[in-house]
Each structure stands twice: as structure tokens, then as C-alpha cells.
DOMIRO-659248 format. One record per atom (N, C-alpha, C): residue in three letters; atom name; x, y, z. Coordinates in Angstrom, 2 decimals, padded with zeros to 5 digits, always signed. Layout:
N
<atom rest="Ala" atom="CA" u="X" v="Y" w="Z"/>
...
! end
This chain:
95
<atom rest="Met" atom="N" u="+012.48" v="+013.49" w="-012.70"/>
<atom rest="Met" atom="CA" u="+013.58" v="+012.57" w="-013.77"/>
<atom rest="Met" atom="C" u="+013.40" v="+011.40" w="-012.81"/>
<atom rest="Ile" atom="N" u="+012.46" v="+010.38" w="-012.78"/>
<atom rest="Ile" atom="CA" u="+013.66" v="+008.68" w="-012.51"/>
<atom rest="Ile" atom="C" u="+015.41" v="+008.58" w="-012.89"/>
<atom rest="Pro" atom="N" u="+016.10" v="+008.37" w="-012.14"/>
<atom rest="Pro" atom="CA" u="+017.60" v="+008.39" w="-012.67"/>
<atom rest="Pro" atom="C" u="+017.53" v="+006.62" w="-013.08"/>
<atom rest="Lys" atom="N" u="+018.37" v="+006.69" w="-013.64"/>
<atom rest="Lys" atom="CA" u="+018.87" v="+005.70" w="-014.36"/>
<atom rest="Lys" atom="C" u="+019.07" v="+004.60" w="-014.07"/>
<atom rest="Gly" atom="N" u="+019.30" v="+004.88" w="-013.34"/>
<atom rest="Gly" atom="CA" u="+020.10" v="+002.87" w="-012.72"/>
<atom rest="Gly" atom="C" u="+019.20" v="+002.68" w="-012.09"/>
<atom rest="Glu" atom="N" u="+017.64" v="+003.37" w="-011.97"/>
<atom rest="Glu" atom="CA" u="+016.09" v="+003.48" w="-011.42"/>
<atom rest="Glu" atom="C" u="+015.38" v="+002.39" w="-012.73"/>
<atom rest="Val" atom="N" u="+015.12" v="+002.67" w="-013.74"/>
<atom rest="Val" atom="CA" u="+014.73" v="+002.15" w="-014.84"/>
<atom rest="Val" atom="C" u="+015.02" v="+001.20" w="-015.22"/>
<atom rest="Glu" atom="N" u="+017.09" v="+001.17" w="-014.79"/>
<atom rest="Glu" atom="CA" u="+017.86" v="-000.21" w="-015.02"/>
<atom rest="Glu" atom="C" u="+017.05" v="-002.12" w="-014.72"/>
<atom rest="Arg" atom="N" u="+016.69" v="-000.99" w="-012.98"/>
<atom rest="Arg" atom="CA" u="+016.11" v="-001.96" w="-011.92"/>
<atom rest="Arg" atom="C" u="+015.36" v="-002.53" w="-012.21"/>
<atom rest="Ile" atom="N" u="+014.64" v="-001.65" w="-012.75"/>
<atom rest="Ile" atom="CA" u="+012.66" v="-002.69" w="-012.87"/>
<atom rest="Ile" atom="C" u="+012.80" v="-003.50" w="-014.94"/>
<atom rest="Ala" atom="N" u="+014.00" v="-002.38" w="-015.47"/>
<atom rest="Ala" atom="CA" u="+014.21" v="-003.84" w="-016.14"/>
<atom rest="Ala" atom="C" u="+014.93" v="-004.61" w="-016.07"/>
<atom rest="Lys" atom="N" u="+015.35" v="-004.73" w="-015.62"/>
<atom rest="Lys" atom="CA" u="+016.21" v="-006.22" w="-014.73"/>
<atom rest="Lys" atom="C" u="+014.67" v="-007.02" w="-014.23"/>
<atom rest="Leu" atom="N" u="+013.98" v="-005.93" w="-013.33"/>
<atom rest="Leu" atom="CA" u="+013.07" v="-007.26" w="-012.64"/>
<atom rest="Leu" atom="C" u="+011.61" v="-007.56" w="-013.61"/>
<atom rest="Ala" atom="N" u="+011.05" v="-006.93" w="-015.07"/>
<atom rest="Ala" atom="CA" u="+010.95" v="-007.51" w="-016.39"/>
<atom rest="Ala" atom="C" u="+011.11" v="-008.48" w="-015.94"/>
<atom rest="Arg" atom="N" u="+012.55" v="-008.55" w="-017.06"/>
<atom rest="Arg" atom="CA" u="+013.88" v="-008.98" w="-017.97"/>
<atom rest="Arg" atom="C" u="+013.69" v="-008.23" w="-019.25"/>
<atom rest="Leu" atom="N" u="+013.74" v="-006.93" w="-018.78"/>
<atom rest="Leu" atom="CA" u="+013.45" v="-006.37" w="-020.09"/>
<atom rest="Leu" atom="C" u="+014.82" v="-005.93" w="-020.81"/>
<atom rest="Gly" atom="N" u="+015.04" v="-006.17" w="-022.17"/>
<atom rest="Gly" atom="CA" u="+016.47" v="-005.83" w="-022.56"/>
<atom rest="Gly" atom="C" u="+015.94" v="-004.42" w="-023.09"/>
<atom rest="Leu" atom="N" u="+016.36" v="-003.56" w="-022.46"/>
<atom rest="Leu" atom="CA" u="+016.66" v="-001.85" w="-023.15"/>
<atom rest="Leu" atom="C" u="+017.70" v="-001.20" w="-023.42"/>
<atom rest="Thr" atom="N" u="+016.94" v="-000.42" w="-024.54"/>
<atom rest="Thr" atom="CA" u="+018.73" v="-000.09" w="-025.19"/>
<atom rest="Thr" atom="C" u="+018.46" v="+001.53" w="-024.46"/>
<atom rest="Glu" atom="N" u="+019.60" v="+002.16" w="-024.42"/>
<atom rest="Glu" atom="CA" u="+019.78" v="+003.65" w="-024.18"/>
<atom rest="Glu" atom="C" u="+018.95" v="+004.81" w="-024.57"/>
<atom rest="Val" atom="N" u="+018.03" v="+004.61" w="-026.42"/>
<atom rest="Val" atom="CA" u="+017.10" v="+005.24" w="-026.31"/>
<atom rest="Val" atom="C" u="+015.41" v="+005.04" w="-025.02"/>
<atom rest="Glu" atom="N" u="+015.64" v="+003.60" w="-025.42"/>
<atom rest="Glu" atom="CA" u="+014.29" v="+003.38" w="-024.78"/>
<atom rest="Glu" atom="C" u="+014.51" v="+004.01" w="-023.35"/>
<atom rest="Ile" atom="N" u="+016.04" v="+003.32" w="-022.48"/>
<atom rest="Ile" atom="CA" u="+015.88" v="+004.46" w="-020.73"/>
<atom rest="Ile" atom="C" u="+015.46" v="+005.32" w="-020.80"/>
<atom rest="Lys" atom="N" u="+016.15" v="+006.15" w="-021.33"/>
<atom rest="Lys" atom="CA" u="+016.03" v="+007.70" w="-021.66"/>
<atom rest="Lys" atom="C" u="+013.44" v="+008.01" w="-022.05"/>
<atom rest="Lys" atom="N" u="+012.62" v="+006.79" w="-022.89"/>
<atom rest="Lys" atom="CA" u="+012.28" v="+006.88" w="-023.34"/>
<atom rest="Lys" atom="C" u="+011.34" v="+006.36" w="-021.55"/>
<atom rest="Phe" atom="N" u="+011.07" v="+006.49" w="-021.13"/>
<atom rest="Phe" atom="CA" u="+011.20" v="+005.42" w="-019.82"/>
<atom rest="Phe" atom="C" u="+011.63" v="+006.10" w="-018.87"/>
<atom rest="Gln" atom="N" u="+012.78" v="+006.80" w="-018.93"/>
<atom rest="Gln" atom="CA" u="+012.74" v="+007.50" w="-017.72"/>
<atom rest="Gln" atom="C" u="+011.42" v="+009.33" w="-017.80"/>
<atom rest="Lys" atom="N" u="+011.43" v="+009.83" w="-019.20"/>
<atom rest="Lys" atom="CA" u="+010.36" v="+010.47" w="-019.24"/>
<atom rest="Lys" atom="C" u="+009.00" v="+009.52" w="-018.98"/>
<atom rest="Asp" atom="N" u="+008.85" v="+008.60" w="-019.98"/>
<atom rest="Asp" atom="CA" u="+007.40" v="+008.12" w="-019.60"/>
<atom rest="Asp" atom="C" u="+007.07" v="+007.77" w="-017.86"/>
<atom rest="Leu" atom="N" u="+007.69" v="+007.04" w="-016.96"/>
<atom rest="Leu" atom="CA" u="+008.03" v="+006.59" w="-016.04"/>
<atom rest="Leu" atom="C" u="+006.74" v="+007.98" w="-014.83"/>
<atom rest="Ser" atom="N" u="+008.29" v="+009.04" w="-015.12"/>
<atom rest="Ser" atom="CA" u="+008.44" v="+010.19" w="-014.53"/>
<atom rest="Ser" atom="C" u="+006.79" v="+010.70" w="-014.99"/>
<atom rest="Leu" atom="N" u="+006.79" v="+010.35" w="-016.43"/>
<atom rest="Leu" atom="CA" u="+004.95" v="+011.80" w="-016.05"/>
<atom rest="Leu" atom="C" u="+004.16" v="+010.93" w="-014.81"/>
<atom rest="Ile" atom="N" u="+004.14" v="+009.11" w="-014.80"/>
<atom rest="Ile" atom="CA" u="+003.36" v="+008.58" w="-014.71"/>
<atom rest="Ile" atom="C" u="+002.87" v="+008.86" w="-013.01"/>
<atom rest="Leu" atom="N" u="+003.96" v="+008.94" w="-012.33"/>
<atom rest="Leu" atom="CA" u="+004.75" v="+009.53" w="-011.44"/>
<atom rest="Leu" atom="C" u="+003.48" v="+010.17" w="-010.64"/>
<atom rest="Asp" atom="N" u="+003.59" v="+011.33" w="-011.63"/>
<atom rest="Asp" atom="CA" u="+003.90" v="+012.95" w="-011.46"/>
<atom rest="Asp" atom="C" u="+002.38" v="+013.53" w="-011.12"/>
<atom rest="Tyr" atom="N" u="+001.91" v="+011.98" w="-012.58"/>
<atom rest="Tyr" atom="CA" u="+000.16" v="+012.49" w="-012.70"/>
<atom rest="Tyr" atom="C" u="-000.49" v="+011.68" w="-010.88"/>
<atom rest="Phe" atom="N" u="+000.79" v="+010.86" w="-010.48"/>
<atom rest="Phe" atom="CA" u="+000.06" v="+009.99" w="-008.74"/>
<atom rest="Phe" atom="C" u="+000.35" v="+010.87" w="-007.99"/>
<atom rest="Asn" atom="N" u="+001.17" v="+011.88" w="-007.88"/>
<atom rest="Asn" atom="CA" u="+001.12" v="+012.77" w="-006.86"/>
<atom rest="Asn" atom="C" u="+000.26" v="+014.06" w="-007.05"/>
<atom rest="Leu" atom="N" u="+000.23" v="+013.97" w="-008.40"/>
<atom rest="Leu" atom="CA" u="-001.31" v="+015.06" w="-008.47"/>
<atom rest="Leu" atom="C" u="-003.03" v="+014.28" w="-008.57"/>
<atom rest="Leu" atom="N" u="-002.83" v="+012.83" w="-007.69"/>
<atom rest="Leu" atom="CA" u="-003.98" v="+012.79" w="-007.63"/>
<atom rest="Leu" atom="C" u="-004.45" v="+012.51" w="-006.65"/>
<atom rest="Lys" atom="N" u="-003.09" v="+012.13" w="-005.79"/>
<atom rest="Lys" atom="CA" u="-002.89" v="+012.41" w="-004.33"/>
<atom rest="Lys" atom="C" u="-003.56" v="+012.95" w="-003.18"/>
<atom rest="Lys" atom="N" u="-003.27" v="+014.98" w="-004.31"/>
<atom rest="Lys" atom="CA" u="-004.06" v="+016.37" w="-003.88"/>
<atom rest="Lys" atom="C" u="-004.65" v="+016.36" w="-003.65"/>
<atom rest="Val" atom="N" u="-006.01" v="+015.59" w="-004.89"/>
<atom rest="Val" atom="CA" u="-007.59" v="+015.68" w="-004.17"/>
<atom rest="Val" atom="C" u="-008.13" v="+014.81" w="-003.32"/>
<atom rest="Asp" atom="N" u="-009.01" v="+015.71" w="-003.09"/>
<atom rest="Asp" atom="CA" u="-009.23" v="+015.87" w="-001.81"/>
<atom rest="Asp" atom="C" u="-010.81" v="+014.93" w="-002.10"/>
<atom rest="Ala" atom="N" u="-010.78" v="+013.62" w="-001.53"/>
<atom rest="Ala" atom="CA" u="-011.39" v="+012.27" w="-002.13"/>
<atom rest="Ala" atom="C" u="-012.43" v="+011.78" w="-000.85"/>
<atom rest="Ser" atom="N" u="-012.04" v="+013.06" w="+000.19"/>
<atom rest="Ser" atom="CA" u="-013.09" v="+012.43" w="+001.79"/>
<atom rest="Ser" atom="C" u="-014.60" v="+012.90" w="+001.82"/>
<atom rest="Lys" atom="N" u="-015.27" v="+013.08" w="+001.26"/>
<atom rest="Lys" atom="CA" u="-016.18" v="+013.53" w="+000.83"/>
<atom rest="Lys" atom="C" u="-016.96" v="+012.43" w="-000.14"/>
<atom rest="Ile" atom="N" u="-016.26" v="+011.96" w="-000.91"/>
<atom rest="Ile" atom="CA" u="-016.84" v="+011.05" w="-002.06"/>
<atom rest="Ile" atom="C" u="-017.10" v="+009.48" w="-001.62"/>
<atom rest="Lys" atom="N" u="-018.49" v="+009.10" w="-001.35"/>
<atom rest="Lys" atom="CA" u="-018.43" v="+008.21" w="-000.67"/>
<atom rest="Lys" atom="C" u="-017.72" v="+006.65" w="-001.91"/>
<atom rest="Glu" atom="N" u="-018.15" v="+005.70" w="-001.52"/>
<atom rest="Glu" atom="CA" u="-016.95" v="+004.57" w="-002.09"/>
<atom rest="Glu" atom="C" u="-017.97" v="+003.65" w="-002.54"/>
<atom rest="Thr" atom="N" u="-017.45" v="+003.06" w="-003.53"/>
<atom rest="Thr" atom="CA" u="-018.56" v="+002.70" w="-004.86"/>
<atom rest="Thr" atom="C" u="-017.68" v="+001.33" w="-005.25"/>
<atom rest="Ser" atom="N" u="-018.70" v="+000.21" w="-005.74"/>
<atom rest="Ser" atom="CA" u="-017.53" v="-000.64" w="-006.42"/>
<atom rest="Ser" atom="C" u="-018.32" v="+000.08" w="-007.77"/>
<atom rest="His" atom="N" u="-019.64" v="+000.42" w="-008.04"/>
<atom rest="His" atom="CA" u="-020.24" v="+000.47" w="-009.39"/>
<atom rest="His" atom="C" u="-020.38" v="+001.75" w="-009.53"/>
<atom rest="Pro" atom="N" u="-020.67" v="+002.29" w="-010.18"/>
<atom rest="Pro" atom="CA" u="-020.94" v="+004.03" w="-010.32"/>
<atom rest="Pro" atom="C" u="-022.92" v="+003.49" w="-010.02"/>
<atom rest="Phe" atom="N" u="-023.39" v="+002.95" w="-011.04"/>
<atom rest="Phe" atom="CA" u="-024.63" v="+002.66" w="-010.90"/>
<atom rest="Phe" atom="C" u="-025.36" v="+001.61" w="-009.82"/>
<atom rest="Glu" atom="N" u="-026.39" v="+001.64" w="-009.27"/>
<atom rest="Glu" atom="CA" u="-027.43" v="+001.13" w="-008.42"/>
<atom rest="Glu" atom="C" u="-027.77" v="-000.68" w="-009.49"/>
<atom rest="Ile" atom="N" u="-027.46" v="-001.06" w="-008.51"/>
<atom rest="Ile" atom="CA" u="-027.95" v="-002.09" w="-010.31"/>
<atom rest="Ile" atom="C" u="-028.58" v="-003.27" w="-009.15"/>
<atom rest="Glu" atom="N" u="-029.67" v="-003.85" w="-009.48"/>
<atom rest="Glu" atom="CA" u="-029.85" v="-005.50" w="-008.91"/>
<atom rest="Glu" atom="C" u="-030.40" v="-006.47" w="-009.80"/>
<atom rest="Asn" atom="N" u="-029.44" v="-007.19" w="-008.87"/>
<atom rest="Asn" atom="CA" u="-029.62" v="-008.14" w="-010.05"/>
<atom rest="Asn" atom="C" u="-030.80" v="-008.85" w="-010.17"/>
<atom rest="Arg" atom="N" u="-031.39" v="-009.77" w="-011.37"/>
<atom rest="Arg" atom="CA" u="-032.98" v="-009.47" w="-011.39"/>
<atom rest="Arg" atom="C" u="-032.10" v="-011.57" w="-012.26"/>
<atom rest="Met" atom="N" u="-033.27" v="-012.18" w="-010.78"/>
<atom rest="Met" atom="CA" u="-033.24" v="-013.88" w="-010.83"/>
<atom rest="Met" atom="C" u="-034.97" v="-013.83" w="-011.68"/>
<atom rest="Arg" atom="N" u="-034.95" v="-015.56" w="-012.60"/>
<atom rest="Arg" atom="CA" u="-036.04" v="-015.95" w="-012.68"/>
<atom rest="Arg" atom="C" u="-035.93" v="-017.34" w="-012.40"/>
<atom rest="Glu" atom="N" u="-037.58" v="-018.16" w="-012.15"/>
<atom rest="Glu" atom="CA" u="-037.91" v="-018.70" w="-011.58"/>
<atom rest="Glu" atom="C" u="-037.24" v="-019.26" w="-012.99"/>
<atom rest="Asp" atom="N" u="-036.39" v="-020.74" w="-012.40"/>
<atom rest="Asp" atom="CA" u="-035.84" v="-021.72" w="-013.76"/>
<atom rest="Asp" atom="C" u="-037.62" v="-022.78" w="-013.72"/>
<atom rest="Gln" atom="N" u="-038.26" v="-022.84" w="-015.30"/>
<atom rest="Gln" atom="CA" u="-038.73" v="-023.12" w="-016.28"/>
<atom rest="Gln" atom="C" u="-038.75" v="-024.63" w="-017.06"/>
<atom rest="Val" atom="N" u="-039.51" v="-025.49" w="-017.50"/>
<atom rest="Val" atom="CA" u="-039.35" v="-026.06" w="-018.36"/>
<atom rest="Val" atom="C" u="-040.36" v="-025.77" w="-018.75"/>
<atom rest="Asp" atom="N" u="-039.68" v="-026.01" w="-020.04"/>
<atom rest="Asp" atom="CA" u="-041.18" v="-025.67" w="-021.60"/>
<atom rest="Asp" atom="C" u="-041.44" v="-026.58" w="-022.36"/>
<atom rest="Glu" atom="N" u="-042.76" v="-026.42" w="-021.69"/>
<atom rest="Glu" atom="CA" u="-043.34" v="-028.35" w="-021.98"/>
<atom rest="Glu" atom="C" u="-043.17" v="-028.57" w="-023.55"/>
<atom rest="Lys" atom="N" u="-043.40" v="-027.41" w="-024.33"/>
<atom rest="Lys" atom="CA" u="-043.16" v="-027.95" w="-025.14"/>
<atom rest="Lys" atom="C" u="-041.70" v="-027.84" w="-026.59"/>
<atom rest="Leu" atom="N" u="-040.75" v="-027.92" w="-025.00"/>
<atom rest="Leu" atom="CA" u="-039.71" v="-028.26" w="-025.81"/>
<atom rest="Leu" atom="C" u="-038.89" v="-029.02" w="-025.39"/>
<atom rest="Lys" atom="N" u="-039.57" v="-029.52" w="-024.86"/>
<atom rest="Lys" atom="CA" u="-038.88" v="-031.11" w="-023.15"/>
<atom rest="Lys" atom="C" u="-038.94" v="-031.81" w="-024.16"/>
<atom rest="Met" atom="N" u="-037.65" v="-032.63" w="-024.51"/>
<atom rest="Met" atom="CA" u="-038.12" v="-033.91" w="-025.49"/>
<atom rest="Met" atom="C" u="-037.50" v="-034.98" w="-024.01"/>
<atom rest="Thr" atom="N" u="-038.32" v="-036.21" w="-024.28"/>
<atom rest="Thr" atom="CA" u="-037.46" v="-037.35" w="-023.40"/>
<atom rest="Thr" atom="C" u="-036.33" v="-038.02" w="-024.57"/>
<atom rest="Asn" atom="N" u="-036.09" v="-038.73" w="-023.06"/>
<atom rest="Asn" atom="CA" u="-034.58" v="-039.04" w="-022.99"/>
<atom rest="Asn" atom="C" u="-034.22" v="-040.27" w="-024.23"/>
<atom rest="Glu" atom="N" u="-035.25" v="-040.68" w="-024.22"/>
<atom rest="Glu" atom="CA" u="-035.75" v="-041.83" w="-025.75"/>
<atom rest="Glu" atom="C" u="-035.97" v="-041.03" w="-027.21"/>
<atom rest="Lys" atom="N" u="-036.68" v="-040.32" w="-027.14"/>
<atom rest="Lys" atom="CA" u="-037.15" v="-039.23" w="-028.22"/>
<atom rest="Lys" atom="C" u="-034.87" v="-038.71" w="-028.78"/>
<atom rest="Leu" atom="N" u="-034.75" v="-038.18" w="-028.13"/>
<atom rest="Leu" atom="CA" u="-033.30" v="-038.24" w="-028.61"/>
<atom rest="Leu" atom="C" u="-031.83" v="-038.92" w="-029.12"/>
<atom rest="Met" atom="N" u="-032.61" v="-040.96" w="-028.24"/>
<atom rest="Met" atom="CA" u="-031.46" v="-041.29" w="-028.16"/>
<atom rest="Met" atom="C" u="-032.04" v="-041.34" w="-030.06"/>
<atom rest="Glu" atom="N" u="-033.30" v="-041.22" w="-030.34"/>
<atom rest="Glu" atom="CA" u="-033.91" v="-042.33" w="-031.67"/>
<atom rest="Glu" atom="C" u="-033.53" v="-040.38" w="-032.24"/>
<atom rest="Leu" atom="N" u="-033.51" v="-039.95" w="-032.14"/>
<atom rest="Leu" atom="CA" u="-032.94" v="-039.10" w="-033.30"/>
<atom rest="Leu" atom="C" u="-031.76" v="-038.52" w="-033.37"/>
<atom rest="Ala" atom="N" u="-030.73" v="-039.36" w="-032.72"/>
<atom rest="Ala" atom="CA" u="-029.12" v="-039.71" w="-032.18"/>
<atom rest="Ala" atom="C" u="-028.60" v="-040.28" w="-033.77"/>
<atom rest="Pro" atom="N" u="-027.37" v="-039.97" w="-034.24"/>
<atom rest="Pro" atom="CA" u="-027.09" v="-040.64" w="-035.11"/>
<atom rest="Pro" atom="C" u="-026.29" v="-042.06" w="-034.41"/>
<atom rest="Glu" atom="N" u="-025.74" v="-041.77" w="-034.15"/>
<atom rest="Glu" atom="CA" u="-024.90" v="-042.92" w="-032.38"/>
<atom rest="Glu" atom="C" u="-024.72" v="-042.47" w="-031.72"/>
<atom rest="Thr" atom="N" u="-025.29" v="-043.64" w="-031.24"/>
<atom rest="Thr" atom="CA" u="-025.70" v="-043.81" w="-028.95"/>
<atom rest="Thr" atom="C" u="-024.65" v="-044.90" w="-028.35"/>
<atom rest="Glu" atom="N" u="-023.93" v="-045.23" w="-027.67"/>
<atom rest="Glu" atom="CA" u="-023.69" v="-046.37" w="-026.73"/>
<atom rest="Glu" atom="C" u="-024.48" v="-046.98" w="-025.40"/>
<atom rest="Lys" atom="N" u="-024.24" v="-047.06" w="-025.12"/>
<atom rest="Lys" atom="CA" u="-024.78" v="-047.72" w="-023.44"/>
<atom rest="Lys" atom="C" u="-025.26" v="-046.19" w="-022.34"/>
<atom rest="Gly" atom="N" u="-026.69" v="-046.06" w="-023.52"/>
<atom rest="Gly" atom="CA" u="-027.66" v="-044.93" w="-023.15"/>
<atom rest="Gly" atom="C" u="-027.18" v="-043.53" w="-023.27"/>
<atom rest="Tyr" atom="N" u="-025.64" v="-043.66" w="-023.43"/>
<atom rest="Tyr" atom="CA" u="-025.44" v="-041.62" w="-024.38"/>
<atom rest="Tyr" atom="C" u="-025.33" v="-041.42" w="-025.34"/>
<atom rest="Leu" atom="N" u="-025.43" v="-039.88" w="-025.69"/>
<atom rest="Leu" atom="CA" u="-025.01" v="-039.90" w="-027.13"/>
<atom rest="Leu" atom="C" u="-023.54" v="-039.89" w="-027.66"/>
<atom rest="Lys" atom="N" u="-023.78" v="-040.67" w="-029.02"/>
<atom rest="Lys" atom="CA" u="-021.36" v="-040.71" w="-029.33"/>
<atom rest="Lys" atom="C" u="-021.35" v="-040.27" w="-030.21"/>
<atom rest="Val" atom="N" u="-020.07" v="-039.40" w="-029.59"/>
<atom rest="Val" atom="CA" u="-019.91" v="-037.89" w="-030.66"/>
<atom rest="Val" atom="C" u="-018.50" v="-038.40" w="-030.47"/>
<atom rest="Lys" atom="N" u="-018.76" v="-037.04" w="-032.00"/>
<atom rest="Lys" atom="CA" u="-016.18" v="-038.03" w="-032.70"/>
<atom rest="Lys" atom="C" u="-015.86" v="-036.96" w="-031.73"/>
<atom rest="Ser" atom="N" u="-015.20" v="-037.83" w="-031.00"/>
<atom rest="Ser" atom="CA" u="-013.27" v="-036.87" w="-031.02"/>
<atom rest="Ser" atom="C" u="-013.31" v="-036.00" w="-031.41"/>
<atom rest="Ile" atom="N" u="-012.50" v="-034.90" w="-031.22"/>
<atom rest="Ile" atom="CA" u="-011.96" v="-033.54" w="-031.26"/>
<atom rest="Ile" atom="C" u="-010.64" v="-033.76" w="-031.67"/>
<atom rest="Leu" atom="N" u="-010.56" v="-034.09" w="-031.04"/>
<atom rest="Leu" atom="CA" u="-008.83" v="-034.37" w="-030.52"/>
<atom rest="Leu" atom="C" u="-008.16" v="-034.78" w="-030.91"/>
! end
């Protein structure tokens, strides 16, 4: 089990104010976590290939294409806008 002083030092570094009950709980919880890490250290992973992702994936890119049906000219947008100023759409400020 982790010593009480070690839990208090960790709590101080994390700027946590812990009660005696919480210190005892964290002693137990942190000890269980460290025990699990020690168990993982015993696993032989030398034959396991290193990966960043479990599946072989490939990024599929498409070419940018302008759809002429949806294309609007700047002038048409300006006509549809409720307010414009110096060639730009004028919108109300948010803040």
C-alpha cells in the first residue's frame, strides 16, 4: 500500500485538500492502480507489432469540383442579401 505521506504529497502537488477518509481511500485506489501496472509489466509484448490504429485505414480524398447548378455569382448573392456594404455582406454583430 502507498504510504499516507505519499498520498498527501500527491494531493499537495495537485492542490487538493483531502480529509483523512479521502486519504485512506486514495491510498487504496492508487495502490490498486500501481498493482495493475505491475501486472501489465509482466506481459510479454515483444511479438506484438506496434500500431497507432488497430485497422489498416486509408484516407480517401476526392477532387474539389464546383457544381455549376449550385454556383452563385457574387452579384446574385449581393442582390439576395438584406444588407451589403462595400461589396461585402453586412451582418449584425453577435457580441
